[in-house]
C-alpha positions as CSV (number, residue, x, y, z in Angstrom):
1,X,10.4,15.7,-26.9
2,X,7.9,18.3,-25.9
3,X,9.3,19.5,-22.7
4,X,8.9,23.1,-23.8
5,X,5.3,22.7,-25.0
6,X,3.3,25.8,-24.2
7,X,0.8,25.3,-21.3
8,X,-2.2,26.1,-23.5
9,X,-1.1,23.4,-26.0
10,X,-0.5,21.0,-23.2
11,X,-3.9,21.7,-22.0
12,X,-5.5,20.9,-25.3
13,X,-3.6,17.6,-25.4
14,X,-4.7,16.8,-21.9
15,X,-8.3,17.7,-22.7
16,X,-8.4,15.4,-25.8
17,X,-6.8,12.6,-23.7
18,X,-9.5,12.9,-21.1
19,X,-12.2,13.0,-23.7
20,X,-10.8,9.8,-25.1
21,X,-11.2,8.2,-21.7
22,X,-14.8,9.5,-21.4
23,X,-15.6,7.9,-24.7
24,X,-14.2,4.6,-23.6
25,X,-11.1,4.8,-25.9
26,X,-8.4,4.2,-23.3
27,X,-7.4,1.0,-25.1
28,X,-6.3,3.2,-28.0
29,X,-3.8,5.1,-25.9
30,X,-2.0,2.2,-24.3
31,X,1.0,4.1,-23.0
32,X,4.1,2.4,-21.8
33,X,4.5,2.6,-18.1
34,X,7.8,3.0,-16.2
35,X,7.4,3.0,-12.4
36,X,10.7,3.9,-10.6
37,X,10.9,3.2,-6.9
38,X,13.7,4.3,-4.6
39,X,14.5,2.5,-1.4
40,X,14.4,4.4,1.9
41,X,14.5,7.8,0.2
42,X,13.3,10.5,2.6
43,X,10.5,12.9,1.7
44,X,12.9,15.8,1.5
45,X,15.9,14.1,0.0
46,X,15.2,15.7,-3.4
47,X,15.8,19.3,-4.4
48,X,12.3,19.5,-5.9
49,X,11.0,18.6,-2.4
50,X,13.2,21.2,-0.6
51,X,16.6,19.6,-0.2
52,X,19.4,22.1,-0.3
53,X,22.3,19.6,-0.3
54,X,21.7,16.6,-2.6
55,X,22.0,17.0,-6.4
56,X,19.0,15.4,-8.3
57,X,18.7,17.4,-11.6
58,X,17.0,14.6,-13.5
59,X,14.3,13.9,-11.0
60,X,13.9,17.6,-10.4
61,X,13.3,18.1,-14.2
62,X,10.7,15.3,-14.1
63,X,8.9,17.3,-11.4
64,X,9.3,20.6,-13.1
65,X,7.8,19.2,-16.4
66,X,5.2,17.0,-14.8
67,X,3.0,16.6,-11.7
68,X,4.6,16.7,-8.3
69,X,2.4,15.4,-5.5
70,X,3.1,17.0,-2.0
71,X,0.9,14.6,0.0
72,X,1.6,11.1,-1.1
73,X,1.7,8.3,1.5
74,X,3.5,5.0,1.1
75,X,1.9,1.7,1.7
76,X,3.8,1.2,4.9
77,X,6.8,2.6,6.8
78,X,9.0,-0.4,5.8
79,X,9.7,-2.2,2.6
80,X,7.8,-5.5,2.2
81,X,4.4,-4.3,3.3
82,X,4.7,-1.1,1.4
83,X,5.6,-3.0,-1.8
84,X,2.8,-5.4,-1.2
85,X,0.3,-2.5,-1.0
86,X,1.8,-1.0,-4.2
87,X,1.5,-4.3,-6.1
88,X,-2.0,-5.4,-4.8
89,X,-3.9,-2.1,-4.1
90,X,-4.7,-3.3,-0.6
91,X,-3.8,-1.5,2.6
92,X,-2.0,-3.3,5.5
93,X,-5.3,-3.9,7.4
94,X,-6.0,-6.8,5.2
95,X,-3.1,-7.3,2.9
96,X,-1.1,-10.6,2.9
97,X,2.2,-8.9,4.0
98,X,1.8,-6.4,6.9
99,X,5.3,-6.2,8.3
100,X,8.8,-7.3,7.2
101,X,8.5,-10.2,9.7
102,X,5.6,-12.3,10.9
103,X,4.9,-13.9,14.3
104,X,3.4,-17.0,12.8
105,X,2.9,-18.7,9.5
106,X,5.1,-17.7,6.6
107,X,8.4,-19.5,6.3
108,X,11.3,-19.5,8.6
109,X,14.7,-18.4,7.5
110,X,17.8,-16.4,8.4
111,X,18.7,-12.8,8.4
112,X,22.4,-12.8,9.2
113,X,22.7,-15.0,12.3
114,X,19.1,-14.3,13.4
115,X,16.3,-16.8,12.7
116,X,13.2,-15.0,11.6
117,X,9.9,-15.7,9.8
118,X,8.7,-13.8,6.6
119,X,5.4,-13.9,4.7
120,X,5.3,-14.0,0.9
121,X,2.8,-12.8,-1.7
122,X,0.3,-15.6,-2.4
123,X,-0.9,-17.0,-5.8
124,X,-4.3,-15.7,-4.9
125,X,-3.0,-12.1,-4.7
126,X,-3.6,-10.2,-7.9
127,X,-0.8,-7.9,-8.7
128,X,-0.7,-4.9,-11.0
129,X,1.6,-7.0,-13.3
130,X,-1.2,-9.6,-13.5
131,X,-3.7,-6.9,-14.5
132,X,-1.5,-5.2,-17.1
133,X,-0.3,-8.5,-18.6
134,X,-3.9,-9.6,-19.0
135,X,-4.4,-6.4,-21.1
136,X,-1.5,-7.3,-23.4
137,X,1.4,-5.5,-21.7
138,X,4.9,-7.0,-21.4
139,X,5.8,-6.8,-17.7
140,X,9.2,-6.7,-16.1
141,X,10.6,-6.2,-12.6
142,X,14.2,-5.0,-12.3
143,X,16.1,-5.4,-9.1
144,X,14.2,-5.5,-5.7
145,X,11.1,-7.6,-5.2
146,X,11.0,-8.2,-1.5
147,X,7.7,-10.0,-1.6
148,X,9.0,-13.6,-1.8
149,X,9.9,-14.0,1.9
150,X,11.7,-17.3,2.1
151,X,9.6,-18.9,-0.5
152,X,11.5,-19.6,-3.8
153,X,8.1,-20.2,-5.5
154,X,6.9,-16.6,-4.9
155,X,9.2,-14.8,-7.3
156,X,8.1,-12.0,-9.7
157,X,7.8,-14.6,-12.4
158,X,5.2,-16.4,-10.3
159,X,3.3,-13.2,-9.6
160,X,2.5,-11.6,-13.0
161,X,5.9,-10.5,-14.4
162,X,7.1,-11.9,-17.7
163,X,10.7,-10.9,-17.0
164,X,12.8,-10.4,-13.8
165,X,16.4,-9.2,-13.3
166,X,17.6,-8.7,-9.7
167,X,17.7,-10.3,-6.3
168,X,15.5,-12.3,-3.9
169,X,15.2,-12.7,-0.2
170,X,14.8,-16.4,-0.6
171,X,18.2,-16.6,-2.2
172,X,20.3,-14.6,0.2
173,X,23.5,-14.4,-1.8
174,X,21.7,-13.0,-4.9
175,X,22.7,-9.5,-3.8
176,X,25.9,-10.1,-2.0
177,X,27.8,-8.0,-1.5
178,X,25.2,-5.2,-1.4
179,X,25.5,-2.8,-4.3
180,X,28.4,-4.8,-5.9
181,X,26.9,-8.2,-6.3
182,X,28.6,-11.2,-7.8
183,X,25.3,-13.1,-8.2
184,X,22.1,-11.9,-9.9
185,X,18.9,-13.4,-11.2
186,X,18.2,-13.3,-14.9
187,X,14.7,-14.8,-15.0
188,X,14.9,-18.0,-12.9
189,X,18.6,-18.4,-13.6
190,X,21.2,-17.2,-11.0
191,X,24.1,-15.8,-13.0
192,X,27.5,-14.4,-12.1
193,X,28.5,-10.8,-12.6
194,X,32.1,-11.7,-13.5
195,X,33.3,-8.2,-13.2
196,X,32.6,-8.2,-9.5
197,X,34.2,-11.6,-8.9
198,X,36.5,-11.8,-5.8
199,X,34.9,-8.8,-4.2
200,X,35.7,-6.4,-7.0
201,X,33.7,-3.2,-7.2
202,X,33.5,-3.0,-11.0
203,X,29.8,-2.5,-11.6
204,X,27.4,-0.9,-9.1
205,X,24.0,-2.5,-8.7
206,X,22.3,0.8,-9.8
207,X,24.2,0.5,-13.1
208,X,23.4,-3.2,-13.5
209,X,19.7,-2.4,-12.9
210,X,19.7,0.5,-15.4
211,X,21.4,-1.7,-18.0
212,X,18.7,-4.4,-17.5
213,X,16.0,-1.8,-17.7
214,X,17.3,-0.4,-21.0
215,X,17.7,-3.8,-22.6
216,X,14.1,-4.6,-21.7
217,X,12.9,-1.3,-23.2
218,X,14.8,-2.0,-26.4
219,X,13.4,-5.5,-26.8
220,X,9.9,-4.3,-26.3
221,X,9.9,-1.0,-28.0
222,X,7.2,-2.1,-30.5
223,X,4.6,-3.3,-28.0
224,X,3.2,-1.8,-24.7
225,X,5.3,-2.5,-21.7
226,X,5.2,-2.1,-17.9
227,X,8.7,-1.7,-16.3
228,X,8.9,-1.7,-12.6
229,X,12.4,-0.4,-11.8
230,X,13.0,-0.8,-8.1
231,X,16.4,0.5,-7.2
232,X,18.2,-0.3,-3.9
233,X,19.4,3.3,-3.4
234,X,19.8,4.8,-0.9
235,X,19.1,1.8,1.4
236,X,21.9,1.1,3.8
237,X,24.7,-0.1,3.9
238,X,25.8,3.1,2.0
239,X,28.1,1.3,-0.4
240,X,29.4,3.3,-3.4
241,X,33.0,4.0,-4.3
242,X,32.3,7.0,-6.6
243,X,31.5,10.0,-4.4
244,X,33.0,12.7,-6.6
245,X,29.9,14.9,-6.3
246,X,30.5,15.5,-2.6
247,X,34.2,15.0,-1.9
248,X,34.5,18.8,-1.6
249,X,32.0,18.8,1.4
250,X,32.9,18.7,5.1
251,X,30.5,15.8,5.5
252,X,31.5,12.5,7.1
253,X,32.3,9.7,4.6
254,X,29.0,7.9,5.3
255,X,27.0,11.1,4.5
256,X,28.9,11.6,1.3
257,X,28.1,8.0,0.3
258,X,24.4,8.4,1.1
259,X,24.1,11.6,-1.0
260,X,26.2,9.9,-3.8
261,X,23.8,6.9,-3.9
262,X,21.0,9.3,-4.6
263,X,22.8,11.4,-7.2
264,X,24.1,8.3,-8.9
265,X,20.5,6.9,-9.1
266,X,19.4,10.3,-10.5
267,X,22.0,10.0,-13.3
268,X,20.9,6.4,-14.0
269,X,17.3,7.5,-14.4
270,X,18.6,10.1,-16.9
271,X,20.0,7.1,-18.9
272,X,16.6,5.4,-18.9
273,X,14.9,8.6,-20.1
274,X,17.5,9.2,-22.8
275,X,16.9,5.7,-24.1
276,X,13.1,6.4,-24.3
277,X,14.0,9.5,-26.2
278,X,16.3,7.8,-28.6
279,X,13.7,5.2,-29.4
280,X,10.9,7.8,-29.9
281,X,9.0,6.4,-26.9
282,X,9.1,9.2,-24.5
283,X,5.9,10.9,-25.5
284,X,4.0,7.7,-25.1
285,X,5.5,6.6,-21.8
286,X,4.1,7.4,-18.4
287,X,7.0,7.7,-16.0
288,X,6.3,7.7,-12.2
289,X,8.9,8.1,-9.5
290,X,8.4,7.4,-5.8
291,X,10.0,6.0,-2.6
292,X,8.9,2.9,-0.7
293,X,9.0,4.7,2.7
294,X,10.8,7.4,4.6
295,X,14.5,7.8,5.4
296,X,16.1,5.2,7.7
297,X,17.5,5.6,11.2
298,X,21.0,5.2,9.8
299,X,20.5,8.0,7.2
300,X,22.2,11.4,7.8
301,X,18.8,12.9,8.6
302,X,20.2,15.9,10.6
303,X,23.0,16.8,8.2
304,X,21.1,16.5,5.0
305,X,17.5,17.0,6.4
306,X,16.3,13.9,4.7
307,X,12.7,14.3,6.0
308,X,12.7,18.0,6.4
309,X,10.7,19.1,9.4
310,X,8.6,16.0,9.4
311,X,8.5,13.9,12.6
312,X,9.7,10.3,12.6
313,X,11.5,8.0,10.1
314,X,11.4,4.6,8.5
315,X,9.6,2.0,10.6
316,X,7.5,4.7,12.3
317,X,3.9,5.7,11.4
318,X,4.7,9.3,11.8
319,X,4.9,11.4,8.7
320,X,8.6,11.0,8.3
321,X,8.1,7.3,7.9
322,X,5.0,7.3,5.6
323,X,5.1,10.5,3.5
324,X,7.1,10.1,0.2
325,X,7.8,11.9,-3.0
326,X,5.6,11.0,-5.9
327,X,6.2,12.5,-9.4
328,X,4.3,11.7,-12.6
329,X,5.6,12.7,-16.0
330,X,4.5,12.3,-19.6
331,X,5.3,15.0,-22.2
332,X,2.3,16.4,-23.8
333,X,-0.1,14.5,-21.6
334,X,0.8,15.7,-18.0
335,X,1.0,19.4,-17.7
336,X,3.5,20.9,-15.2
337,X,1.8,21.4,-11.9
338,X,1.9,20.7,-8.1
339,X,-0.8,18.6,-6.7
340,X,-1.8,18.8,-3.0
341,X,-4.5,16.1,-3.0
342,X,-3.8,13.3,-0.6
343,X,-2.9,10.0,-2.4
344,X,-1.4,6.7,-1.3
345,X,0.1,3.6,-2.7
346,X,-3.2,1.6,-3.0
347,X,-4.2,4.2,-5.7
348,X,-1.4,3.1,-8.0
349,X,-3.0,-0.2,-9.1
350,X,-6.4,1.2,-10.2
351,X,-4.7,4.2,-11.7
352,X,-2.3,2.3,-13.9
353,X,-5.1,-0.1,-14.9
354,X,-7.3,2.7,-16.1
355,X,-4.4,4.4,-17.9
356,X,-3.7,1.1,-19.7
357,X,-7.3,0.4,-20.5
358,X,-7.1,-2.7,-18.2
359,X,-9.7,-1.8,-15.6
360,X,-11.8,-4.8,-16.5
361,X,-9.1,-7.0,-15.1
362,X,-8.9,-5.4,-11.7
363,X,-9.9,-7.4,-8.6
364,X,-13.2,-6.4,-6.9
365,X,-11.7,-5.5,-3.6
366,X,-9.3,-2.6,-3.7
367,X,-8.5,0.3,-1.3
368,X,-7.4,2.8,-3.8
369,X,-9.0,5.0,-6.5
370,X,-8.1,6.1,-10.0
371,X,-6.2,9.3,-9.6
372,X,-5.3,9.7,-13.3
373,X,-7.6,12.8,-13.6
374,X,-5.4,14.6,-11.1
375,X,-2.4,14.5,-13.3
376,X,-4.0,14.2,-16.7
377,X,-6.3,17.2,-16.5
378,X,-5.4,18.8,-13.2
379,X,-8.8,18.0,-11.7
380,X,-7.8,18.8,-8.1
381,X,-11.5,19.1,-7.2
382,X,-11.5,15.3,-6.9
383,X,-12.2,14.3,-3.4
384,X,-9.3,12.2,-2.3
385,X,-9.1,13.5,1.3
386,X,-12.4,12.5,2.9
387,X,-11.7,8.7,2.7
388,X,-10.0,6.8,5.4
389,X,-6.3,5.9,4.9
390,X,-5.1,3.2,7.3
391,X,-1.8,1.5,8.2
392,X,-0.7,-1.0,10.7
393,X,2.2,-3.0,12.0
394,X,0.0,-5.7,13.7
395,X,0.1,-5.4,17.5
396,X,2.7,-2.7,17.4
397,X,1.7,0.4,15.5
398,X,-1.3,1.8,13.7
399,X,-2.3,5.0,12.0
400,X,-5.2,6.5,10.1
401,X,-6.0,9.7,8.3
402,X,-9.4,11.0,7.4
403,X,-10.2,14.6,6.4
404,X,-7.8,16.9,8.3
405,X,-7.2,14.5,11.1
406,X,-4.5,11.8,11.8
407,X,-4.6,9.3,14.6
408,X,-1.4,7.4,15.4
409,X,0.2,5.2,17.9
410,X,3.8,4.1,17.4
411,X,4.3,1.9,20.5
412,X,2.5,-1.2,21.6
413,X,-0.4,-0.5,24.0
414,X,0.0,3.3,24.0
415,X,-3.1,5.5,23.5
416,X,-3.8,7.1,20.1
417,X,-2.3,10.5,19.4
418,X,-4.4,13.0,17.4
419,X,-3.2,15.7,15.0
420,X,-4.7,18.2,12.6
421,X,-2.4,16.8,10.0
422,X,-3.0,19.5,7.3
423,X,-2.3,22.4,9.7
424,X,0.3,20.5,11.7
425,X,2.1,18.2,9.3
426,X,5.1,17.9,11.6
427,X,2.9,16.4,14.3
428,X,3.9,18.8,17.0
429,X,0.7,19.1,19.0
430,X,-1.2,16.1,20.2
431,X,-4.9,17.1,20.4
432,X,-6.2,13.8,21.7
433,X,-7.0,15.2,25.2
434,X,-9.1,17.9,23.7
435,X,-11.1,15.7,21.4
436,X,-11.8,12.4,23.1
437,X,-15.0,11.7,21.0
438,X,-13.0,12.0,17.8
439,X,-10.3,9.7,19.2
440,X,-13.0,7.1,19.9
441,X,-14.4,7.5,16.4
442,X,-11.0,7.2,14.8
443,X,-10.3,4.1,16.9
444,X,-13.5,2.5,15.8
445,X,-12.8,3.2,12.1
446,X,-9.3,1.7,12.5
447,X,-10.7,-1.4,14.1
448,X,-13.1,-1.9,11.2
449,X,-10.2,-1.5,8.7
450,X,-8.3,-4.3,10.4
451,X,-9.0,-7.9,9.6
452,X,-7.4,-10.9,11.4
453,X,-4.6,-12.7,9.8
454,X,-3.1,-16.1,10.7
455,X,0.3,-14.7,10.1
456,X,-0.2,-11.9,12.7
457,X,-2.1,-13.4,15.7
458,X,-4.2,-10.9,17.6
């Protein structure tokens, strides 16, 4: 490993890498890609993002030796639409999945005792797995998909992934009980985790997922691979038996479990990195860590300051629901630095495609841009801030950022609020009454970004 590589040497490597891109030699690089996604992890749940309570030494080291983005925005403030945006590069104004539930279309099913409707990713949706597989990558999703709705024909194996190990919405018991499942998909086969039979808590889902990820890496160590490792942690219910990291604290049991889910995941990520090291793959593997949205209402947000001083939480279009950690690490290629450029989940698809030399397979209509120059050569002069970023929960909430301004409404039928988001990231002062013309302009831009969908009637 080259974690202690001097900055000047790292700079030389970065420069040579970018020159290779400029000469059209990206296909010669073909790094492995490991994209790790936490579930409902707050922007400030990590020490490297200011948390003073939760231990995350592995992720902190990734940030210290790589690129830490301070202004990354998720694809949505809840899971399914955020992951849809991540996979397809399209924002929720015209993506297939725009909310966890739909008013029409989709397929009807049950969530507990409640009858609901969900939409699923379509065959016509090109995913990043489709793009990378077309370029010769072996693709694998481990654990949470959340884009199948109630359609058993919309699994990861139907949407670009060669391998899948985890659970599906369309098979409700495939992650039951949560975090200590007895059932789990291995490909299209639903197997039993015999150690967890009868409600036993022998193997935690974070460990199951890490084991699956490591086995995939070992099998594919001699060819380029894309591993999408989507942990459940720290999504509620906060179910983990081992809380030894925090038993000395005065926190409530639920708070200890929440923090333990994060620290346990951090340790598991360390296992993945150690495996890459042992196989000699670390220097040719791009590792990215992020969260799908902000901390949930059930999280101990006050005790652990999960979103810091940001306003809002999961399911709200305020910063606490949308802003997430985003860390990029690749020894010798990504120099240690903090990046303040504004990025969002639609950028992931074109970025990974360019990194893998697979840009020719990208669909024509995307809402993101290639941000690799930001982390490969520190080119922070790239203009990522003047473009419009847009989010919606159709008919309920919407938000947009352009330049230094953010417009947002988090309740049906309420007027837009307006914030100088760079100067007021905590959204404390609504300036809409002072700038009515700007509110009108932002409203017009947001209406243009929205396209009708049969699943979300106007």
